[in-house]
Structures are given as C-alpha cells and as structure tokens.
KOLBA-454658 format. One record per residue: residue in one letter; x, y, z of N, C-alpha, C, O in turn. Coordinates in steps of 0.2 Angstrom, whole numbers, padded with zeros to 4 digits, always signed. Layout:
BEGIN
AXYZXYZXYZXYZ;...
//
This chain:
BEGIN
X+0036-0070-0098+0030-0069-0102+0025-0064-0098+0023-0066-0092;X+0024-0058-0100+0020-0053-0097+0013-0054-0099+0011-0058-0104;X+0008-0051-0095+0001-0051-0096-0001-0045-0100+0002-0040-0098;X-0005-0046-0105-0007-0040-0108-0014-0037-0105-0017-0041-0101;X-0016-0031-0107-0022-0028-0104-0028-0033-0105-0032-0033-0100;X-0029-0036-0111-0035-0040-0112-0035-0046-0107-0040-0048-0104;X-0029-0049-0106-0029-0055-0101-0030-0053-0094-0034-0056-0091;X-0028-0047-0092-0029-0045-0085-0036-0043-0084-0040-0045-0080;X-0039-0039-0089-0046-0037-0089-0051-0043-0089-0056-0044-0085;X-0049-0048-0093-0053-0055-0093-0053-0058-0086-0058-0061-0084;X-0047-0059-0083-0046-0062-0077-0050-0058-0072-0053-0061-0067;X-0050-0052-0072-0053-0048-0067-0061-0049-0068-0064-0050-0063;X-0063-0048-0074-0070-0048-0076-0073-0055-0074-0078-0056-0071;X-0069-0060-0076-0072-0067-0076-0070-0070-0069-0072-0076-0068;X-0066-0067-0065-0064-0070-0059-0061-0077-0060-0062-0081-0055;X-0058-0078-0065-0054-0084-0067-0049-0085-0061-0048-0091-0059;X-0046-0080-0059-0040-0081-0054-0043-0078-0047-0038-0076-0043;X-0049-0079-0046-0052-0076-0039-0048-0079-0033-0046-0085-0033;X-0046-0074-0029-0043-0076-0023-0036-0078-0024-0033-0082-0020;X-0033-0077-0030-0026-0079-0031-0021-0073-0031-0024-0067-0031;X-0015-0075-0030-0010-0069-0030-0010-0065-0037-0009-0059-0037;X-0011-0069-0042-0012-0065-0049-0017-0060-0049-0016-0055-0051;X-0023-0062-0047-0029-0058-0047-0028-0052-0042-0029-0046-0044;X-0025-0053-0036-0023-0048-0032-0018-0043-0035-0019-0037-0034;X-0013-0045-0038-0008-0041-0041-0011-0038-0047-0009-0032-0048;X-0015-0041-0051-0018-0038-0057-0022-0032-0055-0021-0027-0058;X-0026-0033-0050-0030-0027-0047-0026-0021-0045-0027-0016-0046;X-0021-0023-0041-0016-0018-0038-0013-0014-0044-0012-0008-0044;X-0010-0018-0049-0007-0014-0055-0012-0010-0059-0011-0004-0060;X-0018-0012-0060-0023-0008-0063-0025-0001-0058-0025+0004-0061;X-0025-0002-0052-0026+0004-0047-0019+0008-0047-0020+0014-0047;X-0013+0005-0048-0007+0009-0048-0007+0013-0054-0004+0019-0054;X-0010+0011-0060-0010+0015-0066-0013+0022-0064-0011+0027-0067;X-0019+0022-0060-0022+0028-0058-0018+0032-0054-0018+0038-0055;X-0014+0029-0049-0009+0033-0045-0004+0036-0049-0002+0042-0048;X-0002+0033-0054+0004+0036-0059+0001+0042-0062+0005+0047-0063;X-0005+0041-0064-0009+0047-0067-0009+0053-0063-0007+0059-0064;X-0011+0052-0056-0011+0057-0051-0005+0060-0050-0004+0066-0048;X+0001+0056-0050+0007+0058-0049+0010+0062-0055+0016+0064-0055;X+0006+0062-0061+0009+0066-0067+0014+0062-0070+0019+0065-0073;X+0015+0055-0069+0019+0051-0073+0016+0045-0075+0017+0039-0073;X+0011+0046-0080+0006+0041-0082+0009+0035-0085+0014+0035-0089;X+0007+0029-0082+0009+0023-0085+0003+0020-0089-0003+0021-0087;X+0004+0015-0093-0001+0011-0096+0001+0004-0095+0006+0002-0093;X-0004+0000-0096-0003-0007-0094+0002-0010-0099+0006-0015-0097;X+0003-0008-0105+0008-0010-0109+0015-0009-0107+0020-0011-0109;X+0016-0004-0102+0022-0002-0099+0025-0008-0095+0031-0008-0093;X+0021-0012-0092+0022-0017-0087+0024-0024-0091+0020-0026-0095;X+0029-0027-0089+0030-0034-0091+0030-0038-0084+0034-0038-0080;X+0024-0041-0083+0023-0045-0077+0024-0052-0078+0021-0055-0082;X+0029-0055-0074+0030-0062-0074+0029-0065-0068+0031-0064-0063;X+0024-0070-0069+0022-0074-0063+0026-0081-0063+0026-0085-0069;X+0030-0083-0058+0034-0089-0059+0032-0093-0053+0033-0092-0047;X+0028-0098-0054+0026-0103-0049+0032-0107-0046+0037-0108-0050;X+0031-0110-0040+0036-0115-0038+0035-0121-0041+0029-0123-0043;X+0040-0125-0041+0047-0123-0040+0049-0118-0045+0047-0119-0051;X+0054-0114-0043+0056-0109-0048+0064-0108-0048+0067-0110-0042;X+0067-0106-0053+0074-0104-0053+0074-0097-0053+0070-0093-0056;X+0079-0094-0049+0080-0087-0049+0082-0084-0056+0084-0088-0060;X+0080-0078-0057+0082-0075-0064+0089-0075-0065+0093-0074-0060;X+0091-0076-0071+0099-0076-0072+0101-0069-0072+0107-0068-0070;X+0097-0064-0074+0099-0057-0074+0094-0052-0075+0088-0054-0077;X+0095-0046-0073+0090-0041-0074+0091-0039-0081+0096-0037-0083;X+0085-0039-0086+0086-0037-0093+0089-0030-0093+0088-0026-0089;X+0093-0029-0099+0096-0023-0100+0090-0017-0101+0085-0019-0103;X+0092-0011-0098+0087-0006-0099+0081-0007-0095+0076-0004-0097;X+0081-0011-0090+0075-0012-0086+0076-0011-0078+0082-0011-0076;X+0071-0009-0075+0070-0009-0068+0065-0013-0066+0060-0015-0070;X+0065-0015-0059+0060-0020-0057+0057-0019-0050+0061-0017-0046;X+0051-0021-0049+0049-0023-0042+0048-0030-0043+0045-0033-0048;X+0050-0034-0037+0049-0041-0037+0046-0043-0031+0046-0039-0026;X+0042-0048-0030+0039-0050-0024+0039-0058-0024+0040-0062-0029;X+0039-0060-0017+0039-0067-0016+0032-0069-0012+0030-0065-0008;X+0029-0074-0013+0023-0076-0010+0023-0084-0008+0026-0088-0012;X+0021-0085-0002+0020-0092+0000+0013-0094+0002+0011-0090+0007;X+0010-0099-0001+0004-0101+0001-0001-0095+0001-0005-0094+0006;X-0001-0091-0004-0006-0085-0004-0004-0079+0000-0008-0074+0000;X+0001-0079+0003+0003-0074+0008+0010-0070+0005+0015-0074+0004;X+0009-0064+0004+0015-0060+0002+0020-0060+0007+0019-0058+0013;X+0027-0062+0006+0032-0062+0010+0036-0056+0010+0038-0052+0015;X+0039-0054+0004+0043-0049+0003+0042-0045-0004+0041-0049-0009;X+0043-0039-0004+0042-0035-0010+0048-0030-0010+0050-0027-0005;X+0052-0030-0016+0058-0026-0016+0058-0023-0023+0054-0024-0027;X+0063-0018-0024+0064-0015-0031+0071-0015-0032+0076-0015-0028;X+0073-0015-0039+0080-0014-0041+0080-0009-0047+0076-0009-0051;X+0086-0006-0047+0087-0001-0052+0091-0005-0057+0092-0011-0057;X+0093-0002-0063+0097-0006-0068+0104-0008-0066+0106-0012-0070;X+0106-0006-0061+0113-0009-0059+0113-0013-0053+0118-0014-0049;X+0107-0016-0052+0106-0021-0046+0105-0028-0047+0101-0031-0045;X+0109-0031-0052+0108-0037-0054+0109-0042-0048+0104-0047-0048;X+0113-0042-0044+0114-0047-0038+0108-0047-0034+0106-0052-0032;X+0105-0041-0032+0099-0040-0028+0093-0044-0032+0090-0047-0028;X+0093-0043-0038+0087-0045-0042+0088-0053-0042+0083-0057-0042;X+0094-0055-0043+0095-0063-0045+0096-0067-0039+0094-0073-0039;X+0100-0065-0035+0103-0070-0030+0103-0068-0023+0102-0073-0018;X+0103-0062-0021+0103-0060-0014+0098-0063-0009+0099-0065-0003;X+0092-0063-0012+0086-0066-0008+0086-0073-0006+0082-0075-0002;X+0091-0077-0010+0091-0084-0009+0097-0086-0004+0098-0092-0003;X+0101-0081-0002+0107-0082+0002+0106-0078+0009+0107-0072+0008;X+0106-0081+0015+0105-0076+0021+0111-0072+0022+0110-0067+0026;X+0117-0074+0020+0123-0070+0021+0125-0065+0016+0130-0062+0017;X+0120-0064+0011+0122-0060+0005+0121-0052+0007+0124-0048+0003;X+0117-0051+0011+0115-0043+0012+0112-0043+0019+0110-0048+0023;X+0111-0037+0021+0108-0035+0028+0101-0038+0028+0098-0041+0033;X+0097-0037+0023+0090-0039+0022+0089-0043+0016+0090-0041+0011;X+0086-0049+0017+0084-0053+0012+0079-0058+0014+0078-0059+0020;X+0076-0061+0009+0070-0066+0011+0073-0072+0014+0070-0074+0019;X+0079-0075+0013+0082-0081+0016+0083-0079+0023+0081-0083+0028;X+0086-0073+0025+0087-0072+0032+0080-0071+0036+0080-0073+0041;X+0075-0068+0032+0069-0067+0036+0065-0073+0037+0063-0074+0043;X+0066-0078+0033+0063-0084+0034+0066-0088+0039+0063-0092+0043;X+0073-0088+0039+0077-0091+0045+0075-0089+0052+0074-0092+0056;X+0073-0082+0052+0072-0079+0058+0064-0079+0060+0062-0077+0065;X+0060-0082+0056+0053-0083+0057+0052-0089+0061+0053-0095+0058;X+0049-0089+0067+0048-0095+0071+0043-0100+0067+0044-0106+0068;X+0038-0097+0063+0034-0101+0060+0036-0105+0054+0035-0111+0053;X+0041-0102+0050+0043-0105+0044+0050-0108+0045+0052-0112+0041;X+0054-0106+0050+0061-0108+0051+0061-0116+0051+0066-0119+0049;X+0056-0119+0054+0056-0126+0055+0055-0130+0048+0058-0135+0047;X+0052-0126+0043+0051-0129+0037+0058-0128+0032+0059-0132+0028;X+0061-0123+0034+0067-0121+0030+0073-0126+0031+0077-0127+0027;X+0073-0128+0037+0079-0132+0039+0086-0128+0038+0086-0123+0040;X+0090-0132+0035+0097-0128+0034+0098-0126+0027+0103-0123+0025;X+0093-0126+0023+0094-0123+0016+0088-0119+0014+0083-0121+0010;X+0088-0112+0016+0083-0108+0014+0082-0107+0007+0077-0105+0004;X+0088-0107+0003+0088-0106-0004+0084-0111-0008+0079-0109-0012;X+0085-0117-0006+0081-0123-0009+0073-0122-0007+0069-0123-0011;X+0072-0120-0001+0065-0120+0002+0062-0114-0002+0056-0115-0004;X+0065-0108-0003+0062-0103-0007+0060-0105-0014+0055-0104-0016;X+0065-0108-0017+0064-0110-0024+0059-0115-0025+0055-0115-0029;X+0058-0120-0020+0053-0125-0020+0046-0123-0018+0041-0126-0021;X+0046-0118-0014+0039-0117-0011+0036-0110-0012+0030-0109-0011;X+0040-0105-0014+0038-0098-0015+0037-0097-0023+0041-0099-0027;X+0032-0093-0024+0030-0090-0030+0034-0084-0031+0035-0080-0026;X+0037-0082-0037+0040-0076-0037+0037-0072-0043+0035-0075-0048;X+0036-0065-0042+0033-0061-0047+0038-0055-0048+0041-0052-0044;X+0039-0054-0055+0044-0049-0057+0039-0044-0061+0036-0046-0066;X+0040-0038-0059+0036-0033-0063+0042-0028-0066+0045-0024-0062;X+0043-0029-0072+0048-0025-0076+0045-0019-0079+0040-0019-0082;X+0049-0013-0079+0048-0007-0082+0054-0005-0086+0059-0007-0084;X+0053-0001-0091+0058+0002-0095+0062+0007-0090+0059+0010-0086;X+0069+0007-0090+0072+0011-0085+0071+0018-0086+0072+0022-0081;X+0069+0020-0092+0067+0027-0093+0062+0030-0089+0061+0036-0088;X+0058+0025-0086+0052+0027-0082+0055+0030-0075+0051+0034-0072;X+0060+0028-0073+0064+0031-0067+0063+0028-0061+0058+0025-0060;X+0068+0029-0057+0068+0026-0050+0062+0029-0045+0060+0025-0041;X+0061+0035-0046+0055+0038-0042+0049+0035-0043+0045+0033-0038;X+0047+0034-0049+0041+0030-0051+0041+0023-0048+0036+0020-0046;X+0047+0020-0049+0048+0013-0047+0047+0013-0039+0044+0008-0036;X+0050+0018-0036+0049+0018-0028+0042+0019-0026+0039+0016-0021;X+0038+0023-0030+0031+0024-0029+0027+0017-0030+0023+0015-0026;X+0029+0013-0035+0026+0007-0036+0027+0002-0030+0023-0001-0027;X+0033+0002-0028+0035-0003-0022+0032-0001-0016+0029-0005-0013;X+0031+0006-0015+0028+0008-0009+0020+0007-0009+0017+0004-0004;X+0017+0008-0015+0010+0006-0016+0009-0001-0015+0004-0003-0011;X+0013-0006-0017+0012-0013-0016+0013-0015-0009+0010-0019-0007;X+0018-0011-0006+0019-0013+0002+0013-0011+0005+0010-0015+0009;X+0010-0006+0004+0004-0004+0008-0002-0008+0006-0006-0010+0010;X-0003-0009-0001-0009-0013-0003-0008-0021-0001-0013-0024+0001;X-0002-0024-0002-0002-0031-0001+0001-0033+0006+0000-0039+0007;X+0003-0028+0009+0006-0030+0016+0010-0036+0017+0008-0041+0021;X+0016-0036+0014+0020-0042+0014+0023-0043+0022+0024-0038+0025;X+0023-0049+0023+0025-0051+0030+0032-0048+0033+0032-0047+0039;X+0037-0048+0028+0043-0046+0030+0045-0039+0029+0051-0037+0028;X+0040-0034+0028+0042-0027+0026+0039-0023+0033+0034-0025+0035;X+0043-0019+0035+0042-0015+0041+0037-0009+0039+0037-0007+0033;X+0032-0008+0043+0028-0002+0041+0021-0002+0045+0017+0002+0044;
//
C-alpha cells in the first residue's frame, strides 16, 4: 500500500508522524523529487509506491514485475541499511538480508558483527530482523532506470545516514 501525495503532504503539514521514520522518509522523497528535476529525470510523487512494513514483518515474496526498488531497514528509529535492486534481483530484495551467509554484504551479517546488537540477535538474525525491524520498500517502474534508482539510493544514504553503509 503506497502513500499518495495528499497523505504525505498532510502528514508533513500536520506533523502527525513527527519524529518518525515515515515522516523522515516522506520529507526525503519530497526533496528527492526536486533532485530528480535537477538531474533532468523528473519524478512525481505518483511515480513512487512507498510501503511501510512495521515489525513484526515477513520478507516480501517477490519484487513485482517491471519494478525496481530501494529498500531500507530501521530499528528503534535508527536507519540500519539502505539498498537497491534492479528488476532481476529478486533474491536480494526478498531473502539475502535475512541470511548472513547469503552474500558478502547483508543486514543479518552486519547485525551479527555489531557489538551493540549482536547480543540481542543471539543465533537467529533472520527472526530478530523480522521481529524488530521496520522495512520500507520504495518501488518505481523499471522504465525509470537504474541510474535514477542509484541516485535515489545515494541520496537516501547521505540524507538518512544508515548505520551499516560506508561513507
């Protein structure tokens, strides 16, 4: 379920979601729309399907057809990881971040290696992530292109400063 322009503007205007991840991300998306215009690849709010999934959550079953995405994980109001996937990256989108052995870099591995969170994760990072982390999926039509998606991911890295992103 994505948010429409009216919902985002109302939440921004009324501060209904003040100090929340939704508010922070909504403001970032509104600002990114300006960035996309400056990059001569203008986006409108209707181009975004933003899905907020509170804990506990289930990983998505698949990346929808003809979609590309930026996804993010948040724990107790702190952004942990932000990544992006093209249309042929279903495993990355759906499962790799929940399994520390699935790839070189993933949320499960980062949490296991984090001295502050490792104690909470115990032996099951997948269940801990599902039970404790919020997940946000920002879907765009694949016709918008990987370069614009990369720009969105980089913008969100700089803006939101996720704990497990180098920079």
